[in-house]
C-alpha positions as CSV (number, residue, x, y, z in Angstrom):
1,M,-22.3,-9.2,44.3
2,M,-20.4,-6.3,42.8
3,V,-17.1,-8.2,42.9
4,T,-18.7,-11.2,41.3
5,R,-20.3,-9.1,38.6
6,N,-17.0,-7.3,37.8
7,A,-14.9,-10.4,37.9
8,N,-17.1,-12.5,35.6
9,R,-17.6,-10.1,32.6
10,S,-17.4,-11.5,29.2
11,D,-14.9,-10.3,26.6
12,A,-17.8,-8.7,24.7
13,Q,-18.8,-6.7,27.8
14,K,-15.2,-5.6,28.4
15,L,-14.8,-4.5,24.7
16,A,-18.1,-2.6,24.9
17,E,-16.9,-0.7,28.0
18,V,-13.6,0.2,26.2
19,A,-15.5,1.4,23.2
20,L,-17.5,3.8,25.4
21,R,-14.2,5.5,26.3
22,L,-13.2,6.2,22.7
23,Q,-13.1,9.8,21.7
24,P,-14.0,11.0,18.1
25,A,-10.8,12.0,16.3
26,T,-9.6,12.9,12.8
27,Y,-6.0,12.7,11.5
28,Y,-4.6,14.3,8.3
29,Y,-1.6,13.1,6.3
30,S,0.3,14.2,3.3
31,I,1.3,11.5,0.8
32,E,4.7,11.8,-0.8
33,R,6.6,9.9,-3.4
34,D,10.2,10.6,-4.2
35,G,10.1,13.7,-1.9
36,L,7.1,15.3,-3.7
37,Q,3.6,15.5,-2.3
38,I,1.3,13.5,-4.6
39,G,-1.8,13.6,-2.4
40,A,-3.4,13.8,1.0
41,A,-5.3,11.4,3.3
42,S,-7.4,11.5,6.4
43,S,-8.5,9.0,9.0
44,S,-11.4,9.6,11.3
45,L,-13.2,7.8,14.1
46,D,-16.7,8.9,15.1
47,T,-18.9,7.5,17.9
48,T,-22.7,7.2,17.9
49,V,-25.0,5.8,20.6
50,T,-24.9,2.3,19.1
51,S,-21.8,2.2,16.9
52,L,-18.3,3.3,16.0
53,E,-17.7,4.6,12.5
54,S,-14.3,4.7,10.9
55,E,-13.4,6.4,7.6
56,E,-10.2,6.5,5.7
57,Y,-9.9,8.8,2.7
58,F,-7.2,9.4,0.1
59,V,-7.0,11.8,-2.8
60,G,-4.1,12.4,-5.1
61,E,-2.2,11.5,-8.2
62,F,-1.9,7.7,-8.6
63,P,0.9,6.4,-10.9
64,V,-0.3,4.4,-13.9
65,T,1.3,3.0,-17.0
66,G,0.5,4.3,-20.5
67,A,0.2,7.7,-22.0
68,Q,-0.6,9.5,-18.8
69,P,2.0,9.0,-16.0
70,H,-0.6,9.8,-13.2
71,E,-4.4,10.0,-12.9
72,R,-6.4,11.8,-10.2
73,T,-7.7,9.2,-7.8
74,S,-9.8,9.2,-4.7
75,A,-10.4,6.3,-2.4
76,R,-12.8,6.0,0.6
77,W,-13.1,3.1,3.1
78,Q,-15.9,3.3,5.6
79,T,-16.5,0.8,8.4
80,R,-19.2,0.6,11.1
81,L,-18.8,-1.5,14.2
82,T,-21.0,-2.2,17.2
83,R,-19.9,-0.9,20.6
84,G,-18.7,-4.5,21.2
85,L,-16.5,-4.1,18.2
86,H,-18.4,-6.5,15.9
87,L,-18.5,-5.6,12.2
88,I,-21.9,-4.2,11.0
89,D,-21.0,-3.2,7.5
90,M,-18.2,-1.7,5.4
91,S,-17.8,0.0,2.0
92,A,-14.8,0.9,-0.2
93,A,-14.9,3.0,-3.3
94,V,-12.1,4.0,-5.7
95,S,-12.9,6.9,-8.1
96,R,-10.6,7.4,-11.1
97,P,-10.9,7.8,-14.8
98,T,-9.8,4.1,-15.5
99,K,-11.1,1.1,-13.6
100,P,-13.3,2.7,-10.9
101,F,-15.0,0.3,-8.5
102,S,-16.8,0.0,-5.2
103,I,-17.5,-2.8,-2.7
104,N,-20.2,-2.9,-0.1
105,A,-20.3,-5.7,2.6
106,T,-22.7,-6.3,5.4
107,I,-23.0,-9.0,8.1
108,Q,-26.0,-11.3,7.8
109,D,-27.1,-13.9,10.4
110,D,-23.9,-13.3,12.5
111,T,-21.9,-15.8,10.4
112,A,-22.3,-14.7,6.8
113,I,-20.9,-11.6,5.0
114,F,-22.7,-10.4,1.9
115,I,-20.4,-8.6,-0.5
116,A,-21.7,-6.6,-3.5
117,G,-19.1,-5.2,-5.9
118,K,-19.6,-2.7,-8.7
119,K,-17.1,-1.9,-11.5
120,A,-17.1,-1.5,-15.2
121,T,-17.7,-5.2,-15.9
122,H,-20.5,-5.6,-13.2
123,R,-19.6,-8.9,-11.6
124,P,-22.3,-10.5,-9.5
125,A,-22.5,-10.2,-5.8
126,A,-20.9,-12.9,-3.6
127,R,-21.9,-14.4,-0.2
128,Y,-19.3,-15.9,2.1
129,T,-20.0,-17.8,5.3
130,F,-17.4,-18.2,8.0
């Protein structure tokens, strides 16, 4: 019975077992342009009992056109996955003096993704089915 059970595992079961072996970690980076540091970034993976949480973060001087050659910008991308590596939800936000925006998305009914965006012009939310 043990051999049959181990030989006939689904892909989702195999992925869930791999996800249990993941260790939380955080990595830090410096962002350079033309040999000068313009910012910093981090990437982290955290584990909970039911999910995996990933976060990417950037802060620095972003090049723009106009009177100011750079503007202070921060960006954050957060994603939550099940232990079987299925997307639960995600969010992305860019904070800067001009054109800040954020996007939130969540999975609904296992085949639809609901995306809500927010920026200066307040566009309505969209729903996509795959």
